[in-house]
Backbone as JSON, one array per atom type, in Angstrom:
{
  "sequence": "MPRDEEQMTPKPAIAGIDHVLVGVADLEKARQRWRRLGFMPSPRGRHIGWGTANYCLMFSSGYIELLGIVDASQFTNNLDRFLEVREGLMGVALASDDAAVTAAALQRQGIATEAPKDLARIIELPSGETFPCFKLLDLPESATPGLSAFVCQHLTPEMVWQPAWCRHPNGASALIATTVVVEDPSLMAIPYGELFGFNRV",
  "N": [[-29.73, 7.29, -32.89], [-32.89, 8.91, -32.85], [-33.55, 12.18, -31.21], [-36.22, 12.61, -29.74], [-36.73, 9.79, -29.26], [-34.56, 9.04, -27.56], [-34.71, 10.43, -25.46], [-37.07, 9.09, -24.35], [-36.34, 7.04, -23.85], [-35.37, 4.95, -20.81], [-32.86, 5.56, -18.48], [-30.29, 3.15, -17.57], [-30.65, 1.14, -14.67], [-28.13, 0.78, -13.07], [-25.08, 2.34, -14.27], [-22.51, 1.7, -14.95], [-19.05, 1.25, -14.25], [-18.0, 2.85, -11.36], [-15.88, 3.05, -9.76], [-12.74, 1.57, -8.65], [-11.8, 0.13, -5.6], [-8.85, -0.01, -3.72], [-7.4, -1.11, -1.05], [-4.89, -0.39, 0.95], [-1.78, -0.68, 3.24], [-0.04, 1.14, 3.89], [-0.69, 4.63, 3.38], [0.73, 6.64, 2.13], [2.99, 5.51, 1.1], [1.97, 3.9, -0.81], [0.88, 5.79, -2.61], [3.41, 6.88, -3.69], [4.26, 4.53, -5.02], [2.38, 3.86, -7.13], [2.75, 6.58, -8.47], [5.32, 6.22, -9.18], [4.53, 4.13, -11.19], [3.62, 5.67, -13.34], [1.28, 7.12, -12.51], [-0.87, 10.09, -11.78], [-1.82, 10.9, -8.6], [-4.76, 12.3, -7.5], [-5.25, 15.22, -5.14], [-5.06, 14.37, -1.57], [-7.75, 12.77, 0.3], [-10.21, 12.98, 2.86], [-12.66, 10.83, 4.64], [-15.45, 12.19, 6.01], [-16.03, 12.02, 9.29], [-15.12, 9.29, 9.32], [-12.39, 6.73, 9.93], [-10.58, 6.83, 7.59], [-8.67, 7.53, 4.53], [-8.03, 8.63, 1.38], [-6.25, 8.47, -1.7], [-6.98, 9.44, -5.18], [-6.78, 7.86, -8.43], [-7.85, 9.69, -11.24], [-9.62, 9.31, -13.8], [-10.58, 10.02, -17.36], [-13.18, 8.34, -17.63], [-14.45, 6.72, -14.92], [-12.33, 5.8, -11.84], [-9.37, 4.96, -9.7], [-9.47, 4.36, -6.41], [-7.33, 4.84, -4.06], [-6.92, 3.3, -0.85], [-6.51, 3.98, 2.76], [-6.07, 3.65, 6.03], [-6.09, 6.16, 8.36], [-6.96, 7.06, 10.9], [-7.08, 4.5, 13.33], [-8.87, 4.59, 15.52], [-11.34, 5.13, 14.91], [-14.25, 4.69, 12.85], [-13.72, 2.4, 10.13], [-15.12, 0.72, 8.37], [-14.52, -1.84, 7.89], [-12.27, -1.92, 6.59], [-9.94, -2.15, 8.27], [-10.08, -5.03, 8.95], [-9.66, -6.19, 6.35], [-7.27, -5.35, 5.58], [-5.73, -6.94, 7.64], [-5.5, -9.27, 6.28], [-4.59, -9.08, 3.55], [-3.31, -6.96, 1.14], [-4.46, -4.6, -1.57], [-7.0, -5.13, -4.63], [-10.26, -4.5, -3.32], [-12.92, -4.16, -3.74], [-15.63, -2.87, -5.67], [-17.19, -0.1, -6.92], [-20.19, 0.55, -8.39], [-21.75, 2.82, -10.89], [-24.55, 5.29, -10.85], [-26.77, 7.26, -11.76], [-28.79, 8.37, -9.92], [-29.04, 7.53, -7.06], [-31.7, 6.86, -5.52], [-33.64, 6.06, -7.25], [-32.04, 3.92, -8.49], [-31.98, 2.07, -6.21], [-35.05, 1.85, -6.17], [-35.26, 0.42, -8.63], [-33.75, -2.03, -8.4], [-35.42, -3.04, -6.43], [-37.53, -4.0, -7.63], [-36.99, -5.7, -9.28], [-36.5, -7.81, -7.31], [-34.29, -7.4, -5.71], [-32.77, -7.0, -2.94], [-32.58, -3.99, -1.28], [-31.09, -1.31, 0.85], [-32.12, 1.99, 1.96], [-30.69, 4.64, 0.36], [-27.23, 6.07, 1.46], [-25.86, 8.8, 2.91], [-22.73, 10.11, 2.2], [-19.71, 12.25, 2.96], [-16.79, 13.73, 1.82], [-13.47, 15.0, 2.39], [-11.17, 17.05, 0.74], [-8.22, 17.55, 0.38], [-6.56, 20.71, -0.62], [-4.15, 23.03, -1.65], [-5.27, 25.75, -1.66], [-7.27, 25.62, -0.12], [-9.79, 23.44, 1.66], [-12.11, 21.12, 0.11], [-15.56, 19.84, -0.21], [-16.51, 17.04, -1.22], [-19.45, 15.54, -2.19], [-21.59, 12.23, -1.59], [-23.83, 9.62, -2.38], [-24.73, 6.57, -1.56], [-25.19, 2.98, -1.97], [-25.64, 0.06, -0.62], [-25.17, -3.31, -1.69], [-26.7, -6.61, -1.34], [-24.84, -9.58, -0.4], [-25.7, -11.59, -1.86], [-26.14, -10.68, -4.24], [-23.81, -10.02, -5.99], [-21.86, -12.11, -6.1], [-18.94, -13.21, -4.83], [-17.79, -11.05, -5.15], [-17.23, -8.07, -3.56], [-19.51, -5.29, -3.53], [-20.94, -1.78, -4.01], [-23.15, 0.85, -5.04], [-22.47, 4.13, -6.32], [-23.73, 7.33, -6.34], [-22.48, 10.3, -7.69], [-22.63, 13.62, -6.16], [-21.69, 15.96, -6.56], [-19.91, 16.01, -8.74], [-18.02, 17.65, -10.23], [-16.19, 18.48, -8.43], [-14.44, 16.38, -8.1], [-13.77, 15.19, -10.66], [-11.54, 16.66, -11.97], [-9.82, 18.36, -14.6], [-6.97, 18.57, -14.69], [-6.27, 16.59, -12.82], [-7.0, 14.25, -14.12], [-4.84, 13.45, -16.11], [-2.37, 11.24, -16.94], [0.98, 10.7, -16.55], [1.43, 7.94, -17.84], [-0.36, 7.84, -19.83], [-2.51, 6.57, -19.32], [-6.12, 6.6, -19.46], [-8.75, 5.64, -18.96], [-11.02, 3.56, -16.99], [-12.32, 0.39, -17.87], [-13.08, -2.08, -17.22], [-13.64, -4.65, -15.22], [-12.51, -7.79, -13.75], [-13.83, -10.62, -12.44], [-12.58, -13.3, -10.42], [-13.38, -16.55, -10.16], [-14.64, -20.05, -8.82], [-16.68, -21.46, -10.17], [-18.0, -20.24, -12.95], [-20.49, -20.5, -13.87], [-22.33, -20.78, -11.41], [-22.72, -17.98, -11.27], [-24.17, -16.69, -12.98], [-27.11, -16.2, -12.83], [-27.23, -14.45, -10.69], [-25.86, -12.13, -11.4], [-27.16, -11.99, -13.99], [-29.49, -10.98, -13.12], [-28.93, -8.74, -12.01], [-27.46, -6.96, -13.76], [-28.78, -7.72, -16.25], [-29.93, -10.22, -18.31], [-29.06, -10.29, -20.93], [-26.52, -9.09, -20.9], [-24.73, -11.03, -20.0]],
  "CA": [[-31.25, 7.32, -32.21], [-33.8, 10.34, -32.68], [-33.61, 12.79, -29.8], [-37.29, 12.2, -28.88], [-36.74, 8.52, -28.77], [-33.46, 8.9, -27.01], [-35.4, 10.99, -24.17], [-37.97, 8.37, -23.96], [-35.32, 5.49, -23.42], [-34.87, 4.98, -19.56], [-31.37, 5.1, -18.25], [-30.25, 2.01, -16.78], [-30.31, 1.42, -12.88], [-26.64, 0.95, -12.78], [-24.33, 3.19, -15.31], [-21.0, 1.25, -15.44], [-18.12, 1.21, -13.16], [-17.7, 4.24, -11.11], [-14.53, 3.4, -9.43], [-12.41, 0.46, -7.93], [-11.41, 0.44, -4.39], [-7.69, -0.94, -3.33], [-6.74, -1.41, 0.35], [-3.34, -0.34, 1.35], [-1.43, -0.57, 4.55], [0.54, 2.55, 3.89], [-1.33, 5.26, 2.17], [1.46, 7.45, 1.46], [4.0, 4.55, 0.31], [0.99, 3.63, -1.75], [0.6, 6.9, -3.27], [4.76, 6.95, -4.16], [4.41, 3.24, -5.92], [1.31, 4.42, -8.01], [3.27, 7.54, -8.89], [6.37, 5.3, -10.03], [3.86, 3.48, -12.52], [3.09, 6.79, -14.1], [-0.32, 7.74, -12.48], [-0.77, 11.43, -11.01], [-2.92, 10.58, -7.47], [-5.32, 13.71, -6.8], [-4.6, 15.55, -3.58], [-5.85, 13.22, -0.43], [-9.12, 12.98, 0.64], [-10.65, 12.18, 4.18], [-13.74, 10.91, 4.53], [-15.94, 12.52, 7.28], [-16.69, 10.88, 10.57], [-14.64, 7.88, 9.48], [-10.93, 7.16, 10.12], [-9.92, 6.54, 6.46], [-8.41, 8.58, 3.86], [-7.66, 8.27, 0.0], [-5.72, 9.35, -2.95], [-7.73, 8.78, -6.14], [-6.38, 8.27, -9.77], [-8.97, 9.98, -11.87], [-9.6, 9.15, -15.48], [-11.81, 10.56, -17.96], [-14.2, 7.33, -16.96], [-13.79, 5.98, -13.6], [-11.04, 6.18, -10.96], [-9.06, 3.68, -8.64], [-9.11, 4.65, -5.29], [-6.22, 3.9, -3.0], [-7.95, 3.58, 0.45], [-6.06, 3.57, 3.97], [-6.51, 4.2, 7.76], [-5.37, 7.33, 9.19], [-7.04, 7.03, 12.62], [-7.94, 3.21, 13.67], [-9.92, 4.63, 16.52], [-12.4, 5.64, 14.11], [-14.82, 3.78, 11.91], [-12.64, 1.9, 9.07], [-15.93, 0.22, 7.31], [-14.02, -3.02, 7.73], [-10.75, -1.79, 6.31], [-8.72, -3.02, 9.13], [-10.01, -6.48, 8.78], [-9.43, -6.48, 4.9], [-5.73, -5.33, 5.67], [-5.33, -7.92, 8.26], [-5.48, -10.88, 5.37], [-3.54, -8.55, 2.36], [-3.54, -5.27, 0.52], [-5.01, -4.82, -3.01], [-8.41, -4.93, -4.95], [-11.07, -5.14, -2.05], [-14.3, -3.78, -4.09], [-15.87, -2.09, -6.79], [-18.55, 0.82, -7.0], [-21.08, 0.81, -9.6], [-22.12, 4.02, -10.94], [-25.79, 5.41, -10.65], [-27.17, 9.07, -11.66], [-29.81, 8.51, -9.12], [-29.42, 6.13, -6.26], [-32.82, 6.4, -5.38], [-33.98, 5.47, -8.69], [-31.25, 2.5, -8.77], [-32.59, 1.31, -5.42], [-36.46, 1.17, -6.28], [-35.17, -0.21, -9.77], [-33.58, -3.24, -7.87], [-36.25, -3.78, -5.43], [-38.62, -4.35, -8.39], [-36.21, -6.89, -9.28], [-36.32, -8.85, -6.07], [-32.75, -7.36, -4.91], [-33.22, -6.22, -1.48], [-31.68, -2.82, -1.07], [-31.7, -0.24, 1.8], [-32.21, 3.55, 1.41], [-29.18, 5.27, -0.16], [-26.74, 6.67, 2.55], [-25.19, 9.71, 2.65], [-21.14, 10.39, 2.65], [-18.79, 13.12, 2.33], [-14.95, 13.5, 2.18], [-12.55, 16.38, 2.52], [-10.06, 16.98, -0.37], [-7.2, 18.66, 1.0], [-6.03, 21.45, -1.54], [-3.24, 24.13, -1.14], [-5.99, 26.65, -1.5], [-8.27, 25.27, 0.75], [-10.63, 22.22, 1.45], [-13.32, 21.15, -0.34], [-16.34, 18.92, 0.42], [-17.3, 16.2, -2.4], [-20.75, 14.56, -1.51], [-22.25, 11.07, -2.77], [-25.0, 8.99, -2.24], [-24.07, 5.0, -1.19], [-26.12, 2.0, -1.94], [-25.09, -0.93, -0.34], [-25.93, -4.38, -2.38], [-26.46, -7.8, -0.69], [-23.78, -10.31, -0.78], [-26.02, -12.57, -2.9], [-26.07, -9.76, -5.46], [-22.5, -9.77, -6.65], [-21.41, -13.13, -5.48], [-17.41, -13.36, -5.43], [-17.3, -9.64, -5.51], [-17.54, -6.94, -2.9], [-19.58, -4.22, -4.55], [-22.03, -1.09, -3.92], [-23.67, 1.64, -5.96], [-22.27, 5.0, -5.87], [-23.89, 8.52, -6.91], [-21.96, 11.72, -7.19], [-23.85, 14.79, -6.23], [-20.62, 16.81, -6.74], [-18.99, 15.43, -10.04], [-17.08, 18.65, -10.86], [-15.18, 18.72, -7.62], [-13.72, 15.07, -8.32], [-13.32, 15.29, -11.92], [-10.9, 17.94, -12.48], [-8.94, 17.85, -15.8], [-5.76, 18.37, -14.15], [-6.28, 15.17, -12.24], [-7.15, 13.2, -15.08], [-3.93, 13.3, -17.03], [-1.26, 10.92, -16.3], [2.36, 10.54, -17.66], [1.57, 6.69, -18.57], [-1.57, 7.89, -20.84], [-4.23, 5.87, -18.8], [-7.41, 7.39, -19.75], [-10.35, 5.25, -18.68], [-11.37, 2.47, -16.5], [-13.41, 0.09, -18.57], [-13.61, -3.32, -16.96], [-13.02, -5.65, -14.13], [-12.72, -9.38, -13.91], [-13.95, -11.58, -11.11], [-12.04, -14.92, -10.52], [-14.52, -17.66, -9.35], [-14.55, -21.25, -9.2], [-17.48, -21.88, -11.39], [-18.76, -19.22, -13.44], [-22.05, -20.96, -14.31], [-23.5, -20.36, -10.8], [-22.6, -16.6, -11.03], [-25.07, -16.27, -14.13], [-28.36, -15.85, -12.43], [-27.36, -13.28, -9.83], [-25.54, -11.09, -12.32], [-28.13, -11.52, -14.75], [-30.5, -10.41, -12.52], [-28.42, -7.3, -11.68], [-27.14, -6.5, -14.75], [-29.47, -7.92, -17.16], [-29.31, -11.56, -18.8], [-28.42, -10.07, -22.19], [-25.17, -8.85, -20.75], [-24.31, -12.14, -18.97]],
  "C": [[-31.95, 8.87, -32.33], [-33.87, 10.98, -31.28], [-35.09, 12.52, -29.04], [-37.34, 10.87, -28.07], [-35.81, 8.27, -27.59], [-33.93, 9.38, -25.54], [-36.41, 9.96, -23.51], [-37.12, 6.96, -23.51], [-34.84, 5.76, -21.84], [-33.55, 4.63, -19.33], [-31.4, 3.8, -17.45], [-30.02, 2.24, -15.34], [-28.87, 1.48, -12.36], [-26.07, 1.5, -14.27], [-23.37, 2.77, -15.7], [-20.63, 0.96, -14.39], [-17.98, 2.07, -12.55], [-16.41, 4.28, -10.82], [-14.25, 1.8, -8.5], [-11.58, 0.93, -6.65], [-9.81, -0.38, -4.12], [-7.02, -0.31, -1.89], [-5.23, -1.29, 0.16], [-2.95, 0.07, 2.74], [-1.01, 0.69, 4.67], [0.12, 3.57, 2.86], [-0.22, 5.98, 1.23], [2.6, 6.68, 0.76], [3.28, 4.26, -0.94], [0.92, 4.56, -2.83], [2.23, 7.1, -4.38], [4.9, 5.68, -5.44], [3.78, 3.53, -6.81], [2.06, 5.56, -8.97], [4.4, 7.0, -10.01], [5.77, 4.58, -11.31], [3.23, 4.44, -13.36], [1.79, 7.35, -13.73], [0.17, 9.08, -11.42], [-1.98, 11.41, -9.87], [-3.12, 12.13, -7.56], [-4.95, 13.95, -5.51], [-5.57, 14.77, -2.5], [-6.71, 13.71, 0.04], [-9.18, 12.2, 1.91], [-12.16, 12.09, 4.19], [-14.19, 11.01, 6.03], [-16.48, 11.85, 8.28], [-16.14, 9.41, 10.45], [-12.73, 8.23, 9.56], [-9.91, 6.76, 8.84], [-9.79, 7.72, 5.47], [-8.01, 7.94, 2.19], [-6.71, 9.08, -0.93], [-6.6, 8.58, -4.35], [-6.7, 8.97, -7.59], [-7.12, 8.29, -10.61], [-8.79, 9.67, -13.23], [-10.73, 9.88, -16.01], [-13.38, 9.78, -17.62], [-13.65, 6.52, -16.18], [-12.63, 6.24, -12.98], [-10.85, 4.8, -10.1], [-8.83, 4.72, -7.63], [-8.35, 3.82, -4.63], [-6.79, 4.59, -1.62], [-7.16, 3.08, 2.04], [-6.34, 4.19, 5.3], [-5.62, 5.0, 8.1], [-5.79, 7.36, 10.34], [-7.8, 5.85, 12.79], [-8.72, 3.51, 14.66], [-11.08, 4.79, 16.11], [-13.1, 4.27, 13.26], [-14.21, 3.55, 10.54], [-13.86, 1.36, 7.99], [-15.03, -1.15, 6.84], [-12.67, -2.95, 6.88], [-9.93, -2.54, 6.88], [-8.96, -4.32, 9.17], [-9.58, -6.87, 7.51], [-7.85, -6.37, 5.36], [-5.13, -6.56, 6.54], [-5.07, -9.56, 7.41], [-4.38, -10.38, 4.22], [-4.02, -7.13, 2.11], [-4.05, -5.92, -1.01], [-6.45, -4.49, -3.16], [-9.34, -5.33, -3.68], [-12.84, -4.83, -2.64], [-14.43, -3.13, -5.32], [-17.27, -1.12, -6.44], [-18.74, 1.05, -8.16], [-21.52, 2.21, -9.66], [-23.71, 4.17, -11.12], [-25.98, 6.91, -10.83], [-28.03, 9.36, -10.88], [-29.77, 7.36, -8.31], [-30.76, 5.72, -5.85], [-33.93, 5.64, -6.28], [-33.42, 4.16, -8.74], [-31.89, 1.52, -7.53], [-33.96, 0.74, -5.61], [-36.33, 0.08, -7.44], [-34.92, -1.86, -9.37], [-34.22, -3.99, -7.15], [-37.13, -4.43, -6.25], [-38.02, -5.55, -9.05], [-35.96, -7.9, -8.58], [-34.95, -8.6, -5.57], [-32.93, -6.53, -3.99], [-32.11, -5.04, -1.19], [-32.01, -1.99, 0.4], [-31.85, 1.16, 1.24], [-30.73, 3.78, 1.19], [-28.81, 6.03, 1.31], [-25.84, 7.85, 2.08], [-23.6, 9.81, 2.94], [-20.76, 11.55, 2.04], [-17.37, 12.98, 2.76], [-14.67, 14.68, 1.7], [-11.61, 16.0, 1.44], [-9.3, 17.84, 0.1], [-6.39, 19.53, -0.22], [-5.39, 22.61, -1.05], [-4.23, 25.77, -0.66], [-7.39, 26.71, -0.33], [-9.05, 23.98, 0.89], [-11.86, 22.08, 0.86], [-14.0, 19.77, -0.01], [-17.19, 17.93, -0.61], [-18.22, 15.31, -1.31], [-21.2, 13.67, -2.66], [-23.2, 10.61, -1.93], [-24.62, 7.51, -2.26], [-25.13, 4.16, -1.29], [-25.66, 0.69, -1.62], [-26.13, -2.16, -1.1], [-25.63, -5.56, -1.19], [-25.29, -8.61, -1.31], [-24.22, -11.0, -2.14], [-26.25, -11.95, -4.32], [-25.05, -10.06, -6.62], [-21.68, -10.95, -5.92], [-20.09, -13.24, -6.05], [-16.94, -11.82, -5.55], [-17.82, -8.43, -4.36], [-18.02, -5.55, -3.53], [-20.69, -3.29, -3.65], [-22.17, -0.15, -4.94], [-23.38, 3.19, -5.32], [-22.73, 6.35, -6.68], [-23.27, 9.85, -6.42], [-22.71, 12.65, -7.29], [-22.72, 15.9, -6.6], [-19.56, 16.64, -7.82], [-17.51, 16.38, -10.05], [-16.19, 18.9, -9.88], [-14.38, 17.67, -7.5], [-13.01, 14.99, -9.54], [-12.74, 16.64, -12.27], [-9.9, 17.77, -13.49], [-7.73, 17.71, -15.45], [-5.29, 17.08, -13.42], [-6.66, 13.94, -12.99], [-6.18, 12.78, -16.07], [-2.62, 12.74, -16.37], [-0.05, 10.49, -17.14], [2.16, 9.14, -18.33], [0.3, 6.48, -19.64], [-2.7, 7.08, -20.48], [-5.15, 6.75, -18.59], [-8.56, 6.78, -19.14], [-9.98, 3.77, -18.01], [-12.51, 1.78, -16.85], [-13.78, -1.13, -18.2], [-13.26, -3.87, -15.66], [-13.14, -7.02, -14.41], [-12.67, -10.13, -12.44], [-13.18, -13.2, -11.31], [-12.85, -15.67, -9.45], [-14.15, -18.88, -10.03], [-15.5, -21.83, -10.11], [-18.45, -20.85, -11.84], [-19.98, -19.0, -13.48], [-22.58, -20.57, -13.04], [-23.28, -18.71, -10.65], [-23.96, -15.85, -12.07], [-26.26, -15.74, -13.77], [-28.38, -14.6, -11.59], [-26.9, -12.04, -10.62], [-26.44, -10.7, -13.45], [-29.18, -10.9, -14.34], [-30.3, -8.98, -12.21], [-28.22, -6.3, -12.88], [-27.91, -6.4, -16.25], [-28.91, -9.39, -18.07], [-28.72, -11.37, -20.22], [-26.96, -9.59, -22.15], [-24.49, -9.98, -20.05], [-23.68, -13.28, -20.27]]
}
C-alpha cells in the first residue's frame, strides 16, 4: 500500500487482542506453576487503589495476566466473586490505540459505552517502582455475549513491554487468538459482527 494511501486509511476502532486475564486464588503459586510451564513472568504489579495484583507473561504481541487478590478489604473488580466459582480464564482485553476514539466509533455503531477510565499499577522492580498507566473502556455485556471483555489503551507501553520480559524458555512469543465456547454460535454473529465488522465473522 502506498504511504499516502496508508496514512489516509483509518485505524480500526479495535486493534486486536491486548491481553487475556486469568483469575487465580494464590498468585505466588500461580507464578510458580506458569514458570514450570516454561514462561518467565514479569515482576509483580499492584493496581493502585485496588486490592488486586498480577504477574504478566509478556509476548511481542499481547500478554497473559495472572490476576489475584492481595487485599480482600479493597476493591477487587469482582475477582472475589469469580474465584468463588473457579479459577482460570476470566476475560479478554481488546487493544486500542486511542480509547476515546474507540468509544466514539462504537457509539456511532450503536454500541453504548461510557467514557474511558484511568487505571495505573505499580511494577515492583529491584531498582524501584514504576507506574504504568492505562485507559480502560468497559463494553456492555450485549456487545460480547459469552465473553467478559473490555478495551485497553496503554499510555506507557515501554514500561510493560521490556525485551527481557518477552523471552520465555518455552519459546512462546505471541498471543494470536482466543476461542469462546457457546451453545449456539449463530446467535453470536450479529453482536460480534457489529463490534468487529461482519466481514470478520
